[in-house]
C-alpha positions in Angstrom: 116.8 74.8 94.1 119.8 76.4 96.0 119.9 75.3 99.7 120.8 78.9 100.8 117.7 80.3 99.0 115.5 77.6 100.5 116.7 78.4 104.0 116.1 82.2 103.5 112.7 81.6 102.1 111.8 79.1 104.9 113.1 81.6 107.4 111.0 84.5 106.2 107.9 82.3 105.7 108.0 80.9 109.2 108.6 84.3 110.8 105.7 85.8 109.0 103.3 83.0 109.6 104.2 82.4 113.2 104.0 86.1 114.1 100.6 86.5 112.3 99.1 83.4 114.0 100.4 84.1 117.5 99.6 87.8 117.6 96.1 87.0 116.1 95.5 84.2 118.6 96.5 86.4 121.5 94.0 89.1 120.5 91.3 86.5 119.8 91.9 85.0 123.2 91.4 88.3 125.0 88.0 88.7 123.2 86.6 85.2 122.5 88.0 83.0 125.3 90.7 80.3 125.8 89.3 77.6 123.5 89.3 79.6 120.2 92.6 81.3 121.0 94.2 77.9 121.7 92.9 76.3 118.5 94.2 79.2 116.5 97.7 79.2 118.0 98.0 75.4 117.6 97.4 75.5 113.9 100.5 73.9 112.2 101.9 77.2 111.0 105.5 76.2 111.9 105.4 72.5 111.6 103.8 72.3 108.1 106.0 74.9 106.4 109.1 73.2 107.9 108.2 69.9 106.1 107.2 71.7 102.9 110.7 73.2 102.7 112.3 69.9 103.6 110.4 68.3 100.7 112.0 70.8 98.3 115.5 69.7 99.2 115.2 66.1 100.5 113.6 62.8 99.4 110.6 61.0 100.8 112.6 58.8 103.1 114.1 61.9 104.8 110.7 63.3 105.3 109.3 60.1 106.7 112.3 59.9 109.2 111.8 63.5 110.2 108.1 62.9 110.8 108.8 60.1 113.2 111.3 62.2 115.2 108.8 65.0 115.2 106.0 62.7 116.4 108.1 61.7 119.4 108.9 65.2 120.3 105.4 66.4 119.8 104.3 64.0 122.5 106.9 65.6 124.9 105.3 69.0 124.1 102.1 67.8 125.8 104.1 67.3 129.0 105.7 70.7 128.5 102.2 72.3 128.3 100.9 70.4 131.2 103.8 71.5 133.4 103.2 75.1 132.5 99.5 74.8 133.2 100.1 73.5 136.7 102.8 76.1 137.5 101.1 79.1 136.0 98.0 78.7 138.2 100.1 80.0 141.1 103.5 81.1 139.9 104.7 83.9 137.7 105.7 83.8 134.1 109.5 83.5 134.5 109.4 80.4 136.8 106.5 78.7 135.0 108.0 79.0 131.6 111.6 78.4 132.7 110.7 75.1 134.4 108.4 74.0 131.5 111.1 74.8 128.9 113.8 73.1 130.9 111.6 70.0 131.1 111.0 70.1 127.4 114.7 70.4 126.6 115.7 67.6 129.0 113.0 65.2 127.6 113.9 66.2 124.0 117.6 65.4 124.7 116.6 62.0 126.1 114.3 61.4 123.1 117.1 62.3 120.7 119.2 59.5 122.0 116.5 57.0 121.3 116.2 55.3 117.9 112.5 55.9 117.4 110.3 53.9 115.1 106.9 54.9 113.9 105.3 52.3 116.3 107.2 53.5 119.4 106.7 57.2 118.7 103.0 56.5 118.1 102.7 54.6 121.3 104.3 57.5 123.2 101.6 59.8 121.8 98.9 57.3 122.6 100.1 57.2 126.3 101.0 60.9 126.9 98.2 62.8 125.2 95.3 61.1 126.9 97.0 61.4 130.3 97.9 65.1 129.8 94.4 65.9 128.5 92.8 64.3 131.5 95.1 66.0 134.0 94.6 69.5 132.3 90.9 69.1 131.6 89.7 70.9 134.8 91.8 73.9 134.0 90.4 74.6 130.5 87.8 77.1 131.7 88.7 80.5 133.1 87.3 84.0 133.0 89.1 86.4 130.7 89.9 89.6 132.5 89.2 92.9 130.7 92.3 94.3 129.1 93.1 97.5 127.2 94.8 97.3 123.9 97.4 100.0 123.2 98.8 101.1 119.9 102.1 99.5 120.5 100.8 96.1 121.5 100.8 94.5 118.0 104.3 95.7 117.0 105.7 94.6 120.4 104.1 91.2 120.2 105.3 90.8 116.6 108.8 91.7 117.5 108.8 89.2 120.4 107.6 86.4 118.2 110.0 87.1 115.4 113.0 87.4 117.7 112.3 84.0 119.4 111.4 82.3 116.1 114.6 83.6 114.5 116.7 82.2 117.3 115.1 78.8 117.0 115.5 78.7 113.2 119.2 79.7 113.3 119.8 76.9 115.8 118.0 74.4 113.6 119.9 75.3 110.4 122.7 72.7 110.9 120.4 69.8 111.9 120.1 66.4 110.3 116.9 64.5 109.9 116.3 63.6 113.5 117.2 67.0 115.0 115.3 68.7 112.1 112.2 66.8 113.1 112.7 68.0 116.7 113.2 71.6 115.8 110.2 71.5 113.4 107.9 70.8 116.4 109.5 73.0 119.0 106.6 74.6 120.7 107.5 78.1 119.5 103.9 79.3 119.0 102.8 78.1 122.4 105.9 79.6 124.1 105.3 83.0 122.4 101.6 82.8 123.5 102.7 82.3 127.1 105.1 85.2 126.9 102.4 87.5 125.5 99.4 86.5 127.5 100.5 85.8 131.1 101.6 89.4 131.8 98.3 90.7 130.3 95.6 88.3 131.5 97.3 86.4 134.4 98.4 82.9 135.1 95.0 81.1 135.4 93.6 82.5 132.2 96.8 81.8 130.3 96.9 78.3 131.8 93.3 77.8 130.4 94.5 78.7 126.9 97.4 76.3 127.1 95.3 73.5 128.6 92.9 73.8 125.6 96.0 74.0 123.3 96.9 70.4 124.3 93.9 69.3 122.2 95.3 71.2 119.2 98.8 69.7 119.6 97.2 66.2 119.5 96.0 67.1 116.0 99.5 68.0 114.9 100.5 64.4 116.0 97.8 63.2 113.7 99.2 65.3 110.9 102.7 63.9 111.4 101.3 60.4 111.5 99.5 61.0 108.1 102.7 62.4 106.6 104.8 59.5 107.7 102.4 56.9 106.4 101.6 58.6 103.1 104.8 60.2 101.9 106.5 57.1 100.5 103.4 55.5 99.1 101.3 58.5 97.8 104.1 61.0 97.2 105.1 64.3 98.8 102.3 66.5 97.6 99.4 64.3 98.8 101.3 63.5 102.0 101.9 67.2 102.8 98.3 68.0 102.0 97.2 65.4 104.6 99.7 66.8 107.1 97.9 70.1 106.9 94.4 68.9 106.5 94.4 66.5 109.5 95.3 69.1 112.2 93.1 71.8 110.7 90.1 69.4 110.6 90.9 68.2 114.1 90.9 71.7 115.5 87.6 72.5 113.7 86.1 69.4 115.2 87.3 70.3 118.7 85.9 73.8 118.3 82.5 72.5 117.1 82.4 70.0 120.0 83.2 72.8 122.5 80.4 74.9 121.2 77.9 72.1 121.4 79.0 71.3 125.0 78.7 74.9 126.0 75.2 75.1 124.5 74.1 71.9 126.3 75.4 73.4 129.6 73.4 76.6 129.0 70.2 74.7 128.3 
């Protein structure tokens, strides 16, 4: 299949999926609360299609290497989200997001210089995710302020997401396997969610969404782990199916657990 066609197809697919999920998640958050919105926005709508299109043009070894690089960077994303949560409680969007993104870029550049193995990337996730989840746990609940939806909200949100996503995809077009894995797990959906929600619902409420989202990002690490372990033994199709099924199942489990916890508190 021609590389140029694959890039164009991947480009359009990611734009559509990301815009649909982020805009939907922002609207769900405003009505249903931070947990559901966070779990919607952390579905693997950019990560999974990225690896599907890689599979059409590369072999299993390339996919396995990209999954390891993606696994390392996805651990760094937990730090990015935690930094934003802590800053957004008191500071505005520009400062909170700028500092968080600068931290992600700096850590990603450091990570790119390291020759990651599956074991070292996995250990990084095992250390960082529990720490970030523990530190962000007390910020997961927040009241959602009443907001008014105007006719132009959806088009403006869609344009914002598509513009940012397009920029990221163009930058990633030249990448090799390591950088490709990094670009594949750039926190585009979370970044767009921050940009959309904080001006509308405020810093503490948006911080609650992002704090809950750390749980969803942990599921993406699980999907990347499954992809790496399965792709050379089971083949690309089963491995890609696992890479999608693991984070989706994880998010559903987190949602069910959250509902049960809320019911027990009410009782």
